[in-house]
C-alpha positions in Angstrom: -42.3 0.9 133.2 -41.5 -2.7 134.7 -37.9 -1.1 135.9 -39.6 1.4 138.0 -42.0 -1.3 139.5 -39.0 -3.5 140.1 -37.0 -0.7 141.7 -39.8 0.5 144.0 -40.2 -3.0 145.3 -36.3 -2.9 146.2 -36.6 0.0 148.0 -39.2 -1.3 150.1 -37.6 -4.6 150.3 -33.8 -2.8 151.5 -34.2 -2.3 155.2 -35.5 -5.9 155.8 -32.4 -7.3 153.9 -30.2 -5.5 155.7 -27.3 -7.6 157.4 -27.8 -8.0 160.9 -24.9 -6.9 163.3 -22.9 -9.9 164.1 -21.5 -11.2 167.3 -18.4 -9.0 166.9 -20.8 -5.8 168.0 -21.8 -7.3 171.2 -18.8 -5.6 173.1 -19.4 -2.0 172.0 -23.1 -2.5 172.7 -22.2 -3.9 176.0 -20.1 -0.8 176.4 -22.9 1.7 175.5 -25.3 -0.1 177.7 -22.6 0.3 180.6 -21.6 4.2 179.8 -25.5 5.2 179.3 -25.8 3.9 183.1 -29.4 3.3 182.1 -30.4 -0.6 183.0 -33.0 -1.3 180.4 -30.0 -1.1 178.0 -28.8 -4.1 179.2 -32.1 -5.6 178.5 -31.4 -6.1 174.6 -28.2 -7.8 175.2 -29.1 -10.7 177.2 -31.1 -13.8 176.4 -33.9 -14.6 178.6 -32.2 -17.6 180.6 -28.7 -16.0 180.3 -26.1 -16.5 182.8 -23.7 -13.7 184.2 -20.6 -13.8 186.2 -19.5 -10.4 187.2 -17.1 -11.8 189.8 -16.0 -15.0 190.4 -18.0 -16.0 193.6 -21.4 -14.8 191.7 -23.5 -15.8 189.8 -26.7 -14.3 188.3 -29.5 -16.1 186.1 -31.8 -14.8 183.9 -32.4 -11.5 181.9 -34.3 -10.0 184.6 -31.8 -10.8 187.3 -29.2 -9.5 185.4 -30.9 -6.4 184.7 -32.1 -6.0 188.1 -28.4 -6.5 189.4 -26.9 -4.0 186.7 -29.9 -1.2 188.3 -28.2 -1.8 191.6 -24.6 -0.4 190.5 -25.8 1.9 187.9 -28.5 3.9 189.7 -26.6 5.3 192.6 -24.4 2.8 193.0 -20.5 2.5 192.1 -21.0 1.9 188.1 -22.8 5.1 187.7 -19.3 7.3 188.3 -17.4 5.0 185.9 -17.2 4.4 182.0 -15.8 1.6 180.0 -13.6 1.4 177.2 -12.5 -1.6 174.7 -8.2 -2.0 175.0 -8.1 -4.4 172.1 -10.0 -5.8 169.2 -12.4 -8.8 170.4 -11.3 -12.1 168.9 -14.7 -13.4 168.1 -14.7 -17.5 167.2 -18.2 -18.8 165.6 -18.3 -22.4 167.0 -21.5 -22.7 165.2 -23.4 -20.6 162.7 -25.5 -19.8 165.5 -23.1 -19.5 168.6 -20.0 -17.6 169.2 -17.3 -16.7 172.2 -16.3 -13.0 172.3 -13.0 -12.5 174.3 -11.7 -9.0 174.8 -10.0 -6.5 177.6 -11.2 -3.5 178.8 -10.6 -0.6 181.1 -12.8 1.0 183.8 -12.6 4.8 183.8 -13.2 7.6 186.1 -13.1 10.9 185.4 -11.2 9.7 181.8 -8.6 8.2 183.5 -8.2 4.0 184.3 -9.0 3.3 187.4 -6.0 1.1 189.0 -6.7 -2.7 189.8 -10.0 -2.5 187.6 -8.3 -3.7 184.1 -10.8 -6.6 183.0 -11.1 -9.3 180.5 -14.5 -10.3 179.5 -16.0 -13.5 177.8 -19.0 -13.5 176.4 -20.9 -16.8 174.8 -23.4 -15.2 172.2 -26.2 -17.1 170.2 -28.1 -15.7 167.4 -31.9 -16.1 166.9 -33.5 -15.0 164.0 -30.7 -13.0 162.9 -30.0 -11.2 166.4 -27.1 -12.0 168.3 -27.2 -11.8 172.3 -25.4 -12.9 175.3 -26.3 -16.2 176.7 -23.3 -16.5 179.3 -20.6 -13.9 180.3 -17.7 -13.4 182.7 -15.6 -10.9 184.0 -12.5 -11.7 185.0 -8.9 -10.0 186.2 -6.8 -9.0 183.4 -3.7 -11.4 183.6 -0.4 -9.5 183.8 1.5 -8.9 180.3 3.8 -12.1 179.8 
């Protein structure tokens, strides 16, 4: 009779024991949020004190401000007409058990076709708290020509 009781306990504990997604999941989560065009989808991606640099001349600080900026471009703005897709496998470097950098390239698409001049590279600094990875800092840059 002990085996069924132990089995029942393991079944109940299993969901809590599941491995949380690592930093390598953040690019796909960012892309899903972008493609949903729902500013609230970005909220779960960023730490409260995150810093976001969408272009070299701009710096947005704090999750609330970052989500507000995404709302401006996604609700009736230019981004609402686009989707994005990864062009390569993200390069993830674990700096500490709770800090990682993530670098990848992406294309902005309109009607499923790449938008000329909107090829981008993204670098993210991700941190983990309570097993959940979030963006602490990020920057979009223009993609450099292939060497």
